[in-house]
Residue, then its C-alpha position, 0 to 999 in steps of 0.5 A: m927946926n922944931k919950936i920945942i926940943k929935948g931939954d927945954q923947960v916947959v909949962v903945961i897950959t891946959g889939961k889935968d896937969k895945968g900949971k905944972q913945969g918940967q923938962v922935955v924928955r922926948v919929942l915924938g912928932d906932935k907929942v912930947v914926954v915931960d918929966g913928972v907930968n901926965v904920970v899914970k899907973r900901968h899894970q906890967k906883966p913880968n918878963p924874966m928874959r928881959g929882967i922886967e919885974g911885974g906889978i904896977i909901975t908909974k910912967e910919963m905918958p906923951l902930951d900933945i905939943s899944943n898943950i905945952a908952952i916953953l918957959n921964959p926964964e927971964t919972966n918965969k912965964a909961958d911964952r911963944v917961940g919964933i924962928k928967925l935967920i941970923e947971918n954970921e960970917g957969911k953963913v945963915k943960921r936958924v935960931r929960936f927966940f921968945k916972941s915976948n922980948g925977942s931974946i934968943i933961946g939957948a944963947 
């Protein structure tokens, strides 16, 4: 189980976009794409076969997963994530929790 998954609200803790908040769009191994963060401009050649127009486009580039932290909605601050096992009706389930207050993420 990954500590940061698609749909998590995160905050950038280092780099040129430090302090920006956004939602995780994709997880690419040890990198993540966050909505509205690390936006760059790229020149794109037109491709009529695919219906792609040419010009200068803006897109989000991946950030290293070590440069972001999950946002705790209770404290509205960056927080660390832990994983613990919870037994429920004889089944063991892995859940993520905030290290600062122990509340379960997504519950």
